[in-house]
ZAMARGU-4260 file (C-alpha; in steps of 0.2 Angstrom, whole numbers, plus 5000, padded with zeros to 4 digits):
<rodrens>
0) 5303/5423/5895 | 5287/5417/5888 | 5272/5418/5900 | 5266/5401/5894 | 5281/5389/5892
5) 5299/5388/5886 | 5300/5392/5868 | 5314/5385/5857 | 5330/5395/5859 | 5340/5404/5845
10) 5357/5397/5842 | 5370/5409/5849 | 5376/5421/5836 | 5389/5434/5835 | 5386/5451/5825
15) 5373/5444/5814 | 5355/5448/5818 | 5341/5461/5816 | 5334/5472/5830 | 5318/5482/5826
20) 5311/5496/5837 | 5293/5500/5837 | 5289/5518/5843 | 5277/5532/5842 | 5281/5546/5830
25) 5286/5562/5838 | 5292/5554/5855 | 5310/5557/5852 | 5314/5539/5849 | 5324/5542/5833
30) 5338/5550/5843 | 5339/5535/5855 | 5338/5522/5841 | 5352/5531/5831 | 5362/5531/5847
35) 5360/5512/5847 | 5366/5510/5829 | 5380/5522/5831 | 5387/5513/5847 | 5388/5497/5836
40) 5397/5506/5823 | 5409/5513/5835 | 5412/5495/5841 | 5419/5492/5823 | 5404/5481/5818
45) 5395/5484/5801 | 5378/5490/5804 | 5364/5496/5793 | 5350/5507/5802 | 5334/5511/5793
50) 5320/5523/5799 | 5303/5518/5794 | 5292/5533/5798 | 5274/5539/5794 | 5270/5555/5784
55) 5261/5563/5799 | 5270/5574/5811 | 5266/5565/5828 | 5256/5550/5835 | 5257/5537/5822
60) 5268/5521/5824 | 5286/5522/5818 | 5299/5509/5816 | 5318/5509/5816 | 5326/5493/5809
65) 5345/5490/5813 | 5354/5476/5804 | 5370/5470/5811 | 5381/5460/5799 | 5398/5453/5802
70) 5399/5450/5783 | 5396/5468/5779 | 5379/5465/5771 | 5371/5482/5772 | 5355/5480/5762
75) 5339/5476/5770 | 5338/5458/5774 | 5319/5456/5774 | 5309/5443/5784 | 5307/5442/5802
80) 5318/5449/5816 | 5327/5441/5830 | 5324/5455/5843 | 5309/5467/5843 | 5309/5482/5855
85) 5291/5486/5856 | 5286/5502/5866 | 5270/5507/5856 | 5254/5498/5861 | 5246/5503/5844
90) 5257/5492/5834 | 5261/5478/5847 | 5250/5464/5837 | 5260/5468/5821 | 5277/5469/5831
95) 5274/5452/5839 | 5271/5444/5822 | 5287/5451/5816 | 5298/5441/5828 | 5306/5425/5821
100) 5302/5408/5830 | 5314/5408/5845 | 5316/5426/5844 | 5314/5440/5858 | 5300/5452/5861
105) 5306/5467/5873 | 5292/5477/5880 | 5287/5489/5894 | 5279/5478/5907 | 5273/5493/5918
110) 5256/5488/5911 | 5251/5469/5908 | 5253/5462/5891 | 5237/5457/5882 | 5235/5438/5882
115) 5231/5440/5863 | 5249/5445/5860 | 5256/5429/5868 | 5265/5417/5856 | 5272/5400/5862
120) 5287/5401/5851 | 5295/5417/5856 | 5303/5424/5872 | 5296/5439/5881 | 5308/5452/5890
125) 5298/5464/5901 | 5305/5479/5910 | 5294/5493/5918 | 5301/5507/5907 | 5287/5519/5911
130) 5288/5516/5930 | 5307/5518/5930 | 5306/5534/5921 | 5292/5541/5931 | 5301/5537/5947
135) 5317/5546/5941 | 5311/5561/5931 | 5298/5573/5935 | 5297/5583/5919 | 5284/5575/5907
140) 5294/5578/5892 | 5310/5571/5900 | 5300/5556/5905 | 5295/5553/5887 | 5313/5556/5881
145) 5322/5546/5894 | 5312/5531/5893 | 5319/5528/5875 | 5337/5531/5883 | 5333/5518/5896
150) 5329/5504/5884 | 5345/5507/5875 | 5354/5505/5891 | 5345/5489/5894 | 5350/5482/5877
155) 5368/5486/5882 | 5367/5472/5895 | 5356/5461/5884 | 5366/5460/5868 | 5383/5466/5873
160) 5384/5485/5868 | 5400/5492/5876 | 5394/5505/5888 | 5409/5516/5884 | 5403/5517/5866
165) 5386/5524/5872 | 5394/5536/5884 | 5405/5543/5870 | 5390/5546/5859 | 5381/5555/5873
170) 5397/5566/5875 | 5398/5570/5857 | 5379/5573/5855 | 5378/5585/5869 | 5395/5593/5868
175) 5387/5611/5866 | 5374/5607/5880 | 5385/5599/5893 | 5370/5600/5906 | 5361/5586/5896
180) 5376/5574/5897 | 5373/5568/5916 | 5355/5564/5914 | 5357/5554/5898 | 5371/5544/5906
185) 5360/5541/5921 | 5346/5535/5910 | 5358/5523/5901 | 5364/5516/5918 | 5347/5514/5924
190) 5342/5503/5910 | 5358/5493/5911 | 5356/5490/5929 | 5337/5485/5928 | 5340/5473/5914
195) 5355/5465/5923 | 5344/5463/5938 | 5328/5456/5930 | 5337/5446/5916 | 5355/5441/5922
200) 5359/5430/5907 | 5363/5440/5891 | 5354/5435/5875 | 5362/5423/5863 | 5362/5438/5851
205) 5379/5446/5855 | 5390/5460/5849 | 5409/5458/5849 | 5421/5472/5845 | 5428/5471/5828
210) 5439/5483/5817 | 5429/5482/5801 | 5424/5500/5801 | 5441/5508/5799 | 5441/5521/5786
215) 5422/5521/5786 | 5409/5534/5791 | 5390/5533/5794 | 5382/5546/5783 | 5365/5551/5776
220) 5364/5552/5757 | 5355/5569/5758 | 5369/5577/5769 | 5382/5570/5757 | 5373/5578/5742
225) 5373/5595/5751 | 5391/5593/5754 | 5394/5588/5737 | 5386/5603/5730 | 5397/5614/5740
230) 5413/5605/5734 | 5405/5605/5716 | 5406/5624/5716 | 5387/5627/5719 | 5383/5645/5725
235) 5364/5645/5723 | 5351/5633/5729 | 5333/5637/5725 | 5321/5624/5732 | 5303/5621/5739
240) 5301/5609/5754 | 5295/5591/5750 | 5299/5575/5759 | 5311/5567/5757 | 5323/5580/5749
245) 5322/5594/5761 | 5337/5589/5770 | 5348/5591/5754 | 5345/5610/5755 | 5347/5610/5773
250) 5364/5601/5771 | 5369/5613/5758 | 5365/5628/5769 | 5374/5620/5784 | 5390/5616/5774
255) 5390/5633/5764 | 5389/5642/5781 | 5405/5633/5785 | 5414/5634/5769 | 5406/5649/5759
260) 5407/5664/5771 | 5420/5677/5767 | 5433/5677/5781 | 5436/5696/5780 | 5418/5703/5778
265) 5408/5689/5786 | 5397/5690/5770 | 5389/5674/5763 | 5396/5669/5746 | 5380/5658/5743
270) 5362/5661/5741 | 5348/5649/5747 | 5330/5654/5741 | 5314/5645/5746 | 5303/5647/5732
275) 5284/5647/5732 | 5283/5631/5722 | 5294/5619/5713 | 5291/5627/5696 | 5298/5643/5703
280) 5313/5634/5711 | 5319/5626/5694 | 5316/5643/5685 | 5327/5651/5698 | 5340/5638/5695
285) 5340/5640/5677 | 5342/5659/5678 | 5356/5658/5690 | 5365/5645/5679 | 5362/5656/5664
290) 5370/5670/5673 | 5386/5660/5677 | 5382/5653/5695 | 5382/5635/5698 | 5365/5632/5704
295) 5354/5617/5709 | 5338/5612/5717 | 5332/5596/5726 | 5314/5588/5725 | 5305/5572/5724
300) 5293/5564/5711 | 5279/5577/5713 | 5291/5591/5711 | 5299/5583/5695 | 5281/5583/5688
305) 5279/5601/5691 | 5296/5605/5684 | 5293/5597/5667 | 5291/5613/5657 | 5306/5622/5663
310) 5317/5606/5661 | 5312/5606/5643 | 5317/5624/5642 | 5334/5621/5649 | 5337/5606/5638
315) 5332/5616/5622 | 5340/5632/5626 | 5355/5622/5632 | 5357/5630/5650 | 5366/5620/5663
320) 5356/5614/5678 | 5357/5601/5692 | 5342/5593/5700 | 5343/5580/5714 | 5327/5570/5714
325) 5326/5560/5731 | 5313/5547/5725 | 5298/5542/5735 | 5283/5531/5733 | 5270/5537/5720
330) 5260/5541/5710 | 5252/5556/5716 | 5255/5559/5735 | 5257/5540/5736 | 5267/5535/5752
335) 5278/5551/5754 | 5289/5543/5768 | 5292/5527/5759 | 5306/5523/5746 | 5305/5518/5727
340) 5314/5520/5711 | 5300/5525/5701 | 5304/5542/5693 | 5316/5535/5680 | 5305/5537/5664
345) 5298/5554/5670 | 5316/5560/5673 | 5324/5553/5657 | 5311/5560/5646 | 5306/5576/5656
350) 5296/5588/5647 | 5286/5588/5631 | 5293/5585/5613 | 5309/5576/5610 | 5319/5578/5626
355) 5331/5567/5634 | 5339/5571/5651 | 5356/5565/5659 | 5353/5554/5674 | 5365/5549/5688
360) 5362/5534/5700 | 5372/5535/5716 | 5372/5519/5727 | 5381/5526/5743 | 5383/5542/5752
365) 5400/5543/5746 | 5393/5542/5728 | 5380/5555/5733 | 5395/5567/5737 | 5405/5563/5722
370) 5392/5562/5709 | 5384/5578/5715 | 5400/5587/5713 | 5403/5579/5696 | 5385/5584/5691
375) 5390/5602/5689 | 5405/5598/5678 | 5394/5587/5667 | 5380/5600/5666 | 5391/5614/5661
380) 5401/5603/5649 | 5385/5597/5640 | 5375/5613/5643 | 5360/5603/5649 | 5351/5598/5665
385) 5358/5584/5675 | 5346/5574/5686 | 5353/5564/5700 | 5341/5550/5706 | 5343/5545/5723
390) 5329/5539/5735 | 5322/5540/5752 | 5331/5525/5759 | 5348/5532/5753 | 5344/5550/5757
395) 5336/5550/5774 | 5345/5535/5782 | 5363/5533/5788 | 5373/5521/5778 | 5391/5515/5780
400) 5403/5521/5767 | 5421/5525/5764 | 5427/5541/5771 | 5424/5556/5759 | 5439/5562/5750
405) 5442/5577/5738 | 5456/5581/5726 | 5461/5599/5730 | 5469/5600/5713 | 5452/5597/5704
410) 5448/5611/5691 | 5430/5614/5688 | 5425/5610/5670 | 5415/5625/5664 | 5414/5618/5647
415) 5414/5628/5631 | 5413/5646/5637 | 5420/5660/5627 | 5428/5676/5634 | 5426/5694/5629
420) 5442/5693/5619 | 5437/5678/5610 | 5420/5685/5606 | 5428/5701/5599 | 5442/5693/5589
425) 5435/5677/5583 | 5423/5672/5569 | 5405/5676/5570 | 5398/5669/5586 | 5384/5656/5583
430) 5376/5651/5600 | 5369/5635/5593 | 5383/5632/5580 | 5392/5615/5581 | 5410/5620/5578
435) 5419/5604/5584 | 5407/5590/5578 | 5402/5584/5595 | 5385/5593/5596 | 5390/5605/5610
440) 5390/5623/5605 | 5400/5637/5613 | 5392/5649/5625 | 5395/5664/5635 | 5392/5670/5653
445) 5380/5685/5655 | 5390/5701/5656 | 5405/5694/5647 | 5402/5706/5632 | 5391/5721/5631
450) 5384/5716/5614 | 5388/5698/5610 | 5385/5681/5618 | 5374/5677/5633 | 5358/5686/5628
455) 5357/5675/5612 | 5349/5661/5621 | 5332/5654/5615 | 5319/5641/5621 | 5310/5643/5604
460) 5315/5637/5587 | 5330/5646/5580 | 5345/5645/5568 | 5363/5642/5573 | 5365/5660/5577
465) 5350/5661/5589 | 5339/5670/5577 | 5321/5665/5579 | 5314/5655/5564 | 5300/5643/5561
470) 5309/5635/5546 | 5307/5617/5547 | 5325/5613/5540 | 5333/5625/5554 | 5323/5616/5567
475) 5328/5599/5561 | 5346/5603/5560 | 5345/5609/5578 | 5337/5593/5584 | 5349/5583/5575
480) 5364/5592/5583 | 5356/5589/5600 | 5356/5570/5596 | 5374/5572/5592 | 5377/5580/5608
485) 5367/5565/5617 | 5379/5553/5608 | 5394/5563/5615 | 5387/5563/5633 | 5393/5546/5639
490) 5411/5552/5636 | 5408/5563/5652 | 5398/5551/5662 | 5404/5538/5675 | 5405/5521/5667
495) 5396/5505/5674 | 5404/5494/5687 | 5406/5476/5682 | 5408/5462/5695 | 5413/5445/5687
500) 5409/5429/5696 | 5405/5417/5682 | 5417/5414/5668 | 5404/5405/5657 | 5394/5421/5655
505) 5378/5412/5659 | 5369/5423/5671 | 5370/5442/5671 | 5361/5455/5683 | 5359/5473/5680
510) 5355/5485/5694 | 5357/5503/5699 | 5356/5514/5714 | 5351/5508/5731 | 5347/5490/5725
515) 5366/5488/5725 | 5369/5481/5743 | 5354/5469/5742 | 5360/5463/5725 | 5377/5460/5730
520) 5372/5449/5745 | 5359/5440/5735 | 5372/5435/5721 | 5385/5430/5734 | 5372/5418/5741
525) 5367/5412/5724 | 5385/5408/5720 | 5387/5397/5735 | 5373/5386/5728 | 5381/5384/5711
530) 5372/5399/5703 | 5386/5412/5700 | 5381/5427/5691 | 5390/5443/5685 | 5383/5459/5689
535) 5384/5477/5681 | 5379/5492/5691 | 5374/5507/5680 | 5379/5524/5686 | 5372/5535/5672
540) 5361/5538/5657 | 5363/5539/5642 | 5370/5522/5643 | 5388/5517/5639 | 5392/5503/5626
545) 5397/5491/5640 | 5379/5489/5645 | 5374/5482/5628 | 5389/5471/5627 | 5385/5464/5644
550) 5368/5460/5639 | 5374/5452/5623 | 5387/5441/5632 | 5375/5433/5644 | 5362/5419/5642
555) 5350/5426/5655 | 5350/5444/5661 | 5340/5450/5676 | 5336/5468/5679 | 5333/5473/5697
560) 5323/5489/5701 | 5311/5496/5714 | 5295/5500/5704 | 5280/5491/5697 | 5282/5494/5679
565) 5300/5489/5675 | 5304/5507/5671 | 5323/5504/5670 | 5320/5489/5659 | 5309/5500/5648
570) 5323/5512/5646 | 5336/5499/5641 | 5324/5491/5628 | 5320/5509/5621 | 5337/5516/5621
575) 5347/5500/5616 | 5334/5493/5605 | 5334/5476/5614 | 5321/5463/5613 | 5311/5465/5629
580) 5310/5446/5631 | 5328/5445/5633 | 5327/5454/5650 | 5319/5447/5666 | 5313/5459/5678
585) 5316/5458/5697 | 5303/5470/5704 | 5300/5477/5722 | 5288/5491/5725 | 5280/5490/5742
590) 5289/5505/5749 | 5302/5496/5759 | 5320/5495/5753 | 5322/5480/5742 | 5329/5465/5751
595) 5342/5452/5746 | 5329/5439/5749 | 5317/5446/5736 | 5331/5446/5723 | 5338/5429/5728
600) 5321/5420/5727 | 5316/5429/5711 | 5331/5424/5702 | 5332/5406/5709 | 5313/5404/5704
605) 5318/5408/5686 | 5333/5397/5686 | 5323/5382/5692 | 5311/5384/5677 | 5313/5369/5665
610) 5316/5381/5650 | 5321/5399/5653 | 5309/5411/5644 | 5324/5423/5641 | 5334/5410/5633
615) 5319/5404/5623 | 5315/5421/5616 | 5332/5428/5614 | 5338/5435/5598
</rodrens>
């Protein structure tokens, strides 16, 4: 406990607290911390882990935050933590300040604690982690790795993790390397026994088994995107490595090797190409799609910047393509290992000239899987790029979601594709001719016909039959047809999700992507204080009519987003021709995932104002 006095004690709490780990990047701590979170998940308790890591490879401070929530609130809570596990001397001053009054600071007391780190209002739990490790293991690398496992074992005693849950994770993790199972179990047991001897009384922060994770999985969004691409029929991935999107391509490769290898020949029925840069990657994707393969790439904001010219080509030549943008903090290099929702406008209007790109906004790994698969159908139906905007928080962290499911009767929508017989026997083929009045022309796949079809594709001005022309009237007809296709697009896009809490329609909240969980928690908290609000979660752009109707129906409308410049609000104002003063921004952009506290406090502050600026300026 505190070296100075007895601090105030936290009230006993079951399954509702935050544990934060402070480690050194490259020390192997991520695996141990993940084991901690997975053990809680296996106890049936809702848990939300987040890895906060630096952009360098090794040596800098890194943190891993685990929220335990009996109520199933999975967004970042924000604020101070109840238990800090600090094993990195570099960050101890910051770590000590992160602990709430009455909370607990767990540290390695092999070395004396600097008196400057002593607070009178928190409890200190010291265990000689380095000494225990060095006395047990002789290999330096093992000493480094097993120190992390030892503190996980200590926490099993202190907060009530079932030891069997930890053992099951070790057995599963090292099933292919069984020699590593006994030393890992030994390290866990060492930590458990040492903690029980030094601190016989468990902490008031306790875990108790529940069954709230039935039918749930812990999954990273990037892995779900990779699997969704396989199920969506993708056979080609061209990419260039960039944090935080690299594991999308790696996930696709992993699952393609499982599901896209010919059982008879052993040949791969897929291709993965690491390009020399992002521009080459999207160029390969467009070429592969033009040839009839479902192809995609994954990148982040800097890559989207470099892909602008080719995205304009795909839009204007009307070639399907799928791009998964795992957003990070910009501009420029920014903070490459921090999260944000700041690629909205650059993606919506990607490329020069009058271009508009279809966007999808997943909020969970399950939606990453489903919307990635759906993106290929949308891209081919509309003959246009589809950009899915996920982010680092969703992509690189494990989140609880419903088990993934797939309808084996699903038939891929290839859109308006003409066969050789149709080309031969039908009327004159016009590659850019609007036959059905929906703005979507017919196309062909390369090789379908020796003379007609696929080769008539242009990224330059053309007439309806793909003949090059610089006549202004032909160009204008083409651009107007593309606008008709844009108006058709919502028919094929997922609709927004409405949650109604207030029958008076006074307060409305619009949000998208990974703001979802924090928004849900914030609004449930506001409802208990008499401020019930309806919320609309947007899943796609171009926008459905329901969004405009939602805005019109509410006296005050808040827009939650994770960027500085209110990009999503700007998109709403621009596309729906809304008075910008009728929307109130809730913004967060420090690189951490948005928390329920930020949303709650911002909305509450506006509601407490004598006269709402939104209501005053509406109309």
